[in-house]
N, C-alpha and C positions, 0 to 999 in steps of 0.2 A: 494571210497565211504563209509562213515562212517555209513550210515543208510540203507545199503542194504535190502530189503523186508519191507520198511515201505512206507506208503502212505498217503497222504491228504486225506479228505473228498472228497475234489474237484475230485481228481484223481479216488477216489472209486466210486464215482457217475458217472464219465464219462465211467468207465469200465463198470457199470451195465448196463447203459443206450446207449451202444456203437451200438448195432443194431436198436435203435428207431430213430424217428425223433427228440426227445428231445435235445435242445440246453441247454448245461451246462455251466455257466459261473462262474468263480471264484469269491469268495467274501472275502475281507479283513476282518480282525478283527474290524477294525474301521467303516467298514460298515454294521457289524452285531453287535452292541453293546450289552453287557450283563452285569448283575449286577455283577457277579462274575469275579475277574480277572484271566484271563488265560495266562499260559506261552506261550513264543513265540514258540518253538518249544518243544513239550512233547511227547517222544517216551516210550512205556512200554519196559522195558528190562525183558527178558526172560532168563537171565543168570543161575539165580538159578533154575529154572526149566530145564535147559539144562544140568546143572550138574548131576541131577538126572536121566538123560539118555532121556529126553522128546524129541521128535522129532515132531516138526509141520511142515506142508506143508507151502509153500510160500502162501502169501495172493491170489496171482493170481490162482493157483491151487485150494485153498479152496473155491473160490469164482466160479471158473468153475464148480466143483464139485455140489456146492450148486444150481447153476442155472440149471445144469442139471438133477437135482433131483426136482428141483420146478417145 
């Protein structure tokens, strides 16, 4: 799996709202037109940061901690 630890805004919203009655539907870029052109799949690389020893939690862990502190 080439993009381990990544997620879409849809997946992120579903995770945040999983314990609510809110229904989240995916929306394609075509259904949400924007003036600026967006890349099809843009994932931020943390390779340089990792090379300095940075260890970051998985987004699931970070979100769980945030929600617990919220």
